[in-house]
N, C-alpha and C positions, 0 to 999 in steps of 0.2 A: 326574473328576466323579461326582457319583454319580447312579442312576439308579432312577425309581420301579416297575419291572415284574418286579425281580430275581428275587421270591419266586413268580412263576407259575408253575415249573415244580412246586412241591410244591402247587398247588391243582387241584383236580379239573378236568377237562375239560367243556366246556359243550355239547359233541356233536361227530359228525364232521368234520373239516375242519379242527376247530379248530386241532390241533397243527401242522398247515403253516401256515397262515395267522397263527398265532402267531410263528412261524420269520422271517416276512415283515416281521411289523411291526417286530419287534427288529432285523433286517438296514436298513429303510426309516429307522426312527424311531431305535433305541436306537445304533446305529450310524453316524448322520449326524455328520458332521463339527462340525457347530453346538452339538450335544449332547456329542461323544466328545471336543473338542480345539476351544477357543475361543479363540483366539490372543489377542484382542484385552483379553477379560476376565482373562486367568490376567496377561499383562502387567499391566494394570491393579491384581490384587488385591496386587501387590509392593508398591505405594505409590509408584511413584516419576514419578507424572503431574505435569505441572508445571501451572501456571496454566490455560494458551493450550488445555492437553490436557482439562482438567475441563470447562472454559466449554464446548466443542466437543462433549463427551459429554453436557452437561446439555441445550445448544439442540437437537442431533439426538434427542436422548433424548424431548425435549417435544414435538416434531413427531411423532413415532413416538405416542407418549400419548394426546396429543389428536386425531389422525386415526385414532387405534383408534377410536372414538366412533364414526364412522362405519361401520366394519366390526360395530362390536357392533350398531349399530342394527338393519344390515342382516342379523344372524344372528337377531335378535328378529323381524324382519318374517318373514323365510323357514322361521320353525321350522316342523318337520313335524307338532309337537303340543302343546298348551296347557300341559303341563307344561314343555317344552322352550323356550318362550316365555317363562315365568316366568323359568327359570333364565336365558334371557340377557337378562332383562328385570332381575333383579338386579343383574348386573354392569354394565349399560348405566347405572341409575340412580343406584350405589354410585359409580361414575364422576365421577357428577354433582353428588355431595356430600349423597345419602341414606346415615344411618349406619345401619348395620346394627341390627337390635331383638333381642337376646338373649329379650325374654320375660318375664328375671326380675330383680329387684333388684340390685346388686351391694353387696355389705358397703363400708363405709366403709373408703377406703384412706388409708395417710400422705400428707400433704400431698407433689408432687414439685415439684422444680426446674424450669426451663423447659428444660434442659439433659436432666433426666430424661424428659422427656414427649417430648422430641425423638426420643430415641432409644429409648426402651420403648414408647412410645403416650400421647396423653392420649385418656383412656376416654372422653371425650365427644366425639372426634372420630372414632377409630381403632380400632372394636371390628372383629375380624374375623372372629366369627360370628354366626348368628341369620339374621335377613330384614330385608329393606327395606320390607314390610310393615308398617306401623305405625311404620316409623323417622322419625327427624325430619331434615328438610333445614336443611343448614349450608353456606353459602356457603364457608367456611373448611374445610368436610370434603372440597372437590372437588380428587380429586387433580391437575389441573391448577396449582389454586392450592398446591398444597404444591410443584410443581416451581417456581414462579415464586419460592418461598421459596429454596429453593435457588439459582436464578440470581440473584438478588437478591444475595447474597452475595459472588459471583465477578463482580459488574459487570453483569450480563444483567438487563434491565427487559422488562417485561410484552408491549412489541413485539419485543423480543427472542427470543421462545420461541412455540412452539407453532402458529404457520403456515407452510401450506404452501411459501411463497414462500422460507423460510428451511430448506427439507429441499435435501438431496445427493440427486443423480439414486438413489443407492445406497438411502438414506432412502424416495424417495418410492414405487421399485420393492416395497419392503416393504410400505410402507403401502398402495399400492394391491393387492398380492397377497393381503393380509388383506383387505380390500373383495371383492376376486374369487374367493379361495378359503375363507378362515374365514368368510364371508357369503352364501355361495354357496347358490342356490337348492333345490340337489341336496343333498338328505340327506346323502347317502355320503361326498360331496365333503367336505361343510362338517363331519361329524363326524371325517373324517380328520383334515383342517386342525386341528380345534378338538383333538383327542387328541396332535397333535403339538407345538402349543403348550403345552399342559399340562408335555410330559414337557421340552421346552427349558426352561420356566419353573422347573421344578421339578431340573432339572438342576446347579442350582449356581451361576448367571451372577450372582444377586441378590447372593447370599454373596460374591461375589468384588466386585462392585462396591462393597459396603458397607467390606468391609476397606483398600481402596485410596482410599476416600472419608475414613474415619477416619484415614487414613497423613496424608491432606492438609489434612484440618482440622488436627489436632495439628501439624502443622510448620507450616503459615502461613495459615490460614484457622478463627479457633475460632468464627466464625459460620456457618457453613456448616451447613443442618439437614439433617439425615439421614431425615426420617421417612417422605416418601416412598418410599425403598428399604427401610427398616426393617418398612413395613408389609405392602408386597406380598412381603417374604420371608416373614412369617408363615404369612399368608394360603398363599403357594405349597405352605409345609411341608404346609398342612391339605388342599390340593387332591390332592396326591399321593398321598394314602392311596386316592383314589377313582378312579384311571385307569382301574385293571385292570378294575374292576367296572363300569366305562362301557365299557371295551372289548368286553367279555363279553357285556352288554345289547346292544350295537351290531351284536354277530357273532350273537346270537341270532334279530334282528330278521327275521320274513319280508320275501323280498326283498333281503335284506341284497347289495350289490355290493361285493366285496372289491378290487375291481380301482381303482374309483372313489374308495373310500377310502382305499387306500397311495398312487393318485396325489395325492390331495389334501392327505395328510401329506408326500408328497416334496416337491410346488411349494411350501407352506409353509414348511419348513425350508430351501429353495433362498432364501425370499426374505427367511426371516431371517438366513442367514449372508451375503445381499448386506449388510445392515443394518450385522451385524458389521465384514466387509470393508471397508466404506466407514469405520467410524471406526478402522481400523487401519491401513490406507493415509495417512488423515490424522492420525494421531497423530505420524507418523514423521516428516511435514512440520512438526509442529510440535514436534519431541524441542529443538531448540536454545534 
């Protein structure tokens, strides 16, 4: 898997203690098993998932995705500055269906088929840049509705998706850790968790899921919708470029607590790993 901090050594230090701190970050975040070797995603990318295994992925992912809204709201509420509150709010309301407004008029594009819109993104619904300020709300741009469309293709309905009661213990542990650590009221703990989440998300798991889903779609499920996964993959590619700058800003902040940052990152990635380990255990049960 790729990482997003590999060029850090070629950039100037931000002050005393940075090199030592950065070495700790690499150990805690970049060397965490869920970043370096995610067994479930490596297997899924091969394209061998059967229908039951795909249904399980979609259902558990929908629980995580829907409950992530709770954690993102807490992160917005607990933000230490107006700027960070707005950044958190951008993610929150985009999740809920406010389309990013780039502030410029897009040139006319050739008409796309429904399949092309699903794979590449419908410009009216899946802009990946700009701001929600002045953006348009659409129910159909709500991320959970994209997952409902994914579920419908494999026989899952609205009531089979997104609700806490449908989550396994491992999934719920992950979502609860998101609220506790990512949404923490301590800014350094939350910053560490946020940094860890960004690096996990940019490490390649979206591409691995897309590869597996494309194989499943081609093999037996032509109606499978991929927009939820392809959109997030594009967004994370953009976010990856900013993670090192955000780390440097956090380190330079007066009163920054390195231990709390690293603990937040570690605990968050342990929660992420629990989610994928739960999927890995279940997929083996559903292998037949």
